C-alpha positions, 0 to 999 in steps of 0.5 A: 759226338766227336767232330773236327772244326777248323777255327781261326787261331785268335778265336780258339785262343780267346775261347780257351782263355774264357773257358779257363777264366770261367773254369768251364770245359771248352766243349761246354763253352762251344756247346753253349755258344751253338745253343745260343746261336740256334735258339729261337731268340738269337738264331734268326737267319735272314733269307733273301726274301727279307731285305735288310733295311738301312737307315741312312743318317746324313748331315748337311755340308757334304764331304770336305774339299778334296776328300775321296771316300773311294780312296781308303788310304786318303780317308784314313789319313784324313781321319787320323789328321783330325785326332 
C-alpha cells in the first residue's frame, strides 16, 4: 500500500544513509522499524492509568551558591565553566 508521511529532514537523511549502508530498500527499513515498534516487546504504550515512576537520585550538599536551576542560560554557563 502506498502512503505519504511527513518526516523531519534529518531523520529521513539518516534513514536513507542507513538504507544505503545496509543495501536495504528504504521501504523495508521503514517497515522493519514499524514492525519493531508495534511488536509485543517494543511497542508497549503507556496509558494514563500506568503512572511513570521516577527514581530520584540525590546528593548531599545542595546547589552551589548563586546557581538558579530555573535560569537555563546560567545553568549551562555554570556547567561549561566546570569543564
